[in-house]
C-alpha positions in Angstrom: 122.1 34.6 138.5 118.6 33.5 139.6 117.2 30.1 138.7 113.7 29.7 137.2 112.0 26.3 136.9 109.4 25.9 134.2 107.0 23.3 133.0 109.1 21.4 130.5 110.9 19.7 128.9 112.7 22.2 126.7 110.8 23.7 123.9 107.4 24.4 125.6 105.4 27.6 125.5 106.2 27.8 129.3 109.9 28.0 128.5 109.1 30.9 126.1 107.0 32.6 128.9 109.8 32.1 131.5 112.3 33.7 129.3 110.1 36.8 129.1 110.8 37.5 132.7 114.5 38.3 132.1 117.9 36.7 132.2 118.2 33.6 134.4 119.2 30.0 134.5 116.2 28.1 133.2 115.5 24.6 134.6 113.0 22.3 132.8 110.8 20.3 135.2 108.5 17.5 134.1 105.2 18.6 135.7 103.5 21.6 137.1 103.4 20.2 140.7 107.1 19.4 140.5 107.8 23.0 139.4 106.0 24.3 142.5 107.7 21.7 144.7 111.1 22.9 143.5 110.2 26.5 144.4 108.9 25.5 147.8 112.0 23.5 148.6 114.3 26.4 147.6 115.9 24.4 144.8 115.1 27.3 142.5 114.3 31.0 143.0 111.1 31.0 141.0 108.8 28.9 138.9 106.9 29.6 135.7 103.6 27.7 135.0 100.5 28.1 132.8 97.4 29.1 134.6 94.7 29.5 131.9 94.0 29.4 128.2 91.5 31.5 126.4 90.1 28.5 124.5 90.4 25.6 127.0 90.1 27.4 130.2 91.9 26.9 133.5 95.0 24.7 133.9 93.7 22.6 136.8 97.1 21.2 137.7 98.3 24.7 138.5 95.1 25.7 140.4 95.2 22.6 142.6 98.9 22.9 143.3 98.7 26.5 144.3 95.8 25.9 146.7 97.5 23.1 148.6 100.8 22.7 150.5 102.9 25.7 151.4 101.8 29.1 150.0 103.5 30.6 146.9 103.0 34.1 145.6 102.6 35.2 142.0 105.0 38.1 141.3 104.5 38.4 137.5 102.5 37.2 134.6 103.0 36.7 130.9 100.4 36.3 128.1 101.5 34.6 124.9 99.6 34.1 121.7 99.2 30.4 121.0 100.3 29.4 117.5 101.6 25.8 117.0 104.1 24.1 114.8 103.5 20.5 113.5 106.8 18.7 113.8 107.8 15.4 112.2 111.0 13.5 111.5 112.7 14.6 108.3 111.1 12.9 105.3 107.7 12.3 106.9 104.8 13.6 104.7 101.3 14.5 105.8 99.8 11.3 104.4 102.3 9.3 106.4 101.2 10.7 109.8 99.1 8.1 111.7 99.6 9.5 115.2 99.8 13.1 116.3 100.8 13.8 119.9 100.6 16.7 122.2 99.3 18.1 125.5 95.4 17.7 125.7 95.0 21.5 125.7 97.1 21.8 122.5 95.3 19.0 120.7 92.0 20.7 121.5 93.1 23.9 120.0 94.1 22.3 116.6 91.4 19.6 116.3 89.8 21.1 113.2 93.2 21.7 111.5 94.3 18.1 112.2 91.0 16.7 110.9 91.4 18.6 107.7 95.1 18.3 107.1 96.0 15.0 108.8 92.9 12.9 108.2 94.6 9.6 108.9 96.1 10.7 112.2 94.9 9.6 115.7 95.5 12.2 118.5 97.5 11.0 121.4 97.8 12.9 124.7 101.2 13.6 126.3 102.3 15.5 129.4 103.4 18.6 127.4 103.9 19.8 123.9 107.6 19.4 124.1 107.4 15.9 125.4 105.4 15.1 122.3 108.3 16.5 120.2 110.8 14.3 122.2 108.7 11.2 121.5 108.4 12.0 117.8 112.1 12.4 117.7 112.5 9.0 119.3 110.2 7.4 116.7 107.2 6.7 119.1 104.8 9.0 117.3 104.6 10.5 113.7 103.9 14.1 114.5 103.8 16.5 117.4 101.7 19.7 118.0 104.4 21.8 119.6 105.5 25.3 120.5 107.6 26.8 117.6 110.6 27.1 120.0 110.8 23.3 120.2 112.4 23.1 116.7 115.4 24.9 118.2 116.0 21.9 120.6 115.1 18.8 118.6 116.2 17.7 115.0 112.7 17.8 113.6 111.1 19.1 110.5 108.3 21.7 110.5 105.5 20.1 108.5 103.3 23.2 109.2 103.7 26.4 111.2 101.3 29.1 112.6 98.6 26.5 113.3 95.6 27.3 115.4 91.8 26.8 115.1 91.3 30.1 116.9 93.5 32.9 115.7 93.2 34.9 118.9 94.0 32.2 121.4 96.4 33.1 124.2 97.7 31.4 127.3 98.5 33.2 130.6 101.5 32.2 132.7 102.4 33.1 136.3 105.9 33.6 137.8 105.8 32.2 141.4 108.1 32.7 144.4 108.2 31.8 148.0 106.5 34.4 150.3 108.6 37.5 150.9 108.6 40.9 149.4 105.7 41.7 147.1 106.0 43.7 143.9 105.2 47.4 144.5 101.9 48.7 143.3 102.0 50.1 139.7 98.3 51.1 139.1 98.2 48.3 136.6 98.0 45.3 139.0 96.1 42.1 139.5 95.5 40.2 142.8 94.7 36.5 142.9 93.0 34.5 145.6 91.7 31.0 146.4 88.6 31.1 148.6 86.5 28.4 150.3 83.2 30.0 151.1 80.9 29.0 154.0 78.9 26.4 152.0 76.3 25.9 154.7 75.1 29.5 154.5 72.6 30.6 151.8 73.9 33.3 149.5 77.5 32.9 150.6 79.0 33.2 147.1 76.9 36.3 146.4 78.1 37.7 149.8 81.7 37.0 148.8 81.4 38.8 145.5 79.5 41.7 147.1 82.5 42.5 149.3 84.4 43.3 146.1 81.6 45.2 144.4 80.9 47.4 147.5 84.6 48.6 147.4 84.7 49.3 143.6 86.9 46.3 142.8 86.6 44.7 139.4 86.5 40.9 139.3 88.3 39.7 136.1 88.1 36.0 136.6 86.3 33.4 138.7 86.8 29.6 138.5 85.7 26.8 140.7 87.4 23.5 141.6 85.9 20.7 143.8 87.4 20.2 147.2 89.1 16.8 147.3 87.0 14.2 149.1 84.1 16.7 149.8 81.5 16.1 147.1 79.5 19.2 146.3 81.9 21.7 147.9 84.2 23.9 145.9 87.1 26.3 146.1 86.8 29.5 144.1 89.7 31.1 142.4 89.4 34.9 142.0 91.4 37.4 139.9 90.7 41.0 140.6 92.0 44.4 139.6 94.2 46.1 142.2 97.0 45.5 144.7 96.8 44.2 148.2 98.7 47.4 149.3 95.7 49.4 148.3 93.2 50.2 151.1 90.1 49.0 149.2 91.7 45.7 148.3 93.1 45.1 151.8 89.8 45.9 153.3 88.0 43.5 151.0 90.4 40.7 151.7 90.0 41.2 155.4 86.2 41.0 155.0 86.6 37.8 153.0 88.8 36.4 155.7 86.2 37.1 158.3 83.3 35.6 156.4 84.9 32.6 154.5 86.1 29.2 155.6 89.5 29.9 154.1 91.2 32.6 152.0 94.6 32.0 150.4 96.4 35.0 149.0 98.1 34.0 145.7 99.8 37.3 144.9 99.6 40.9 143.7 101.6 41.5 140.6 101.7 43.7 137.4 99.4 42.8 134.6 101.0 41.6 131.4 98.7 43.8 129.3 99.4 46.8 131.5 95.7 47.8 131.6 94.8 50.1 134.4 93.6 49.0 137.8 93.0 52.5 139.3 90.4 52.7 142.1 87.1 54.4 141.1 86.0 57.7 142.7 85.4 57.4 146.5 87.4 54.2 146.7 91.0 55.6 146.5 93.5 55.4 149.4 92.9 59.1 150.1 89.2 58.5 150.4 89.8 55.7 152.9 92.2 57.8 154.9 89.8 60.7 155.0 87.0 58.4 156.2 89.2 56.9 158.9 90.2 60.4 160.1 86.6 61.5 160.2 85.6 58.3 162.2 88.4 58.9 164.7 87.2 62.4 165.4 83.6 61.3 165.9 84.8 58.6 168.3 86.7 61.2 170.2 83.6 63.4 170.5 85.1 66.2 168.3 
């Protein structure tokens, strides 16, 4: 049985996402960088980490860890609706709650609910939603904003359930492995990249994006993160429709590699929502093949 590390401790949304990838031995790890380090070291077969939230944006610990050290490839993704439980020790009432703890992203997604329903509570940031539950169980805090699955692991009471300021909030997670065999194209795929553009050339970001547009590739996400120790310079994270095995995507990535300071391939994998990533007209593999055959004949003088 394969071993999958996830951003723990037990009882996080990431555990729930990891279990969606099938049967495995699941290993809770304290931080996102340590999850990826365990995968890189071969201590586990794969790692599951959050990458973005529809309310709070990118999970920067994941982005930075993917862009540095040895490469890892995303081979799958999961998208979970984010609905929280408010957990307390048995007997604690809402008016007794003076501290409410959770991961900063979770606290941000229930700030209005907490202000209305726990007016005496001071928010306290922890490393994960589950670690907040652990510390509530140990008596350090009065309440935790946690994933519903946490109540299965800790002897806590659900003061409230199905809590969220934004009903449609979701979080996206990636399943990461060491480089090797990639998932086969499905026609419903996403490719992820980290790109450092040529900062000293005017229009370099526009040129990068045009390489995708010219090949009929839909860009679904772009984020930037500053390069460490290089003020004013950034790494861009791109998600795009399609699979690296497709001619149009491979051609675009080769162009980006020629024209950028650095391109790191982060994976091609099936989309969780199964939306199509089919190439538009005149950008299919057959179109590229026909064009290549025509060019070869021209060069041969035929």
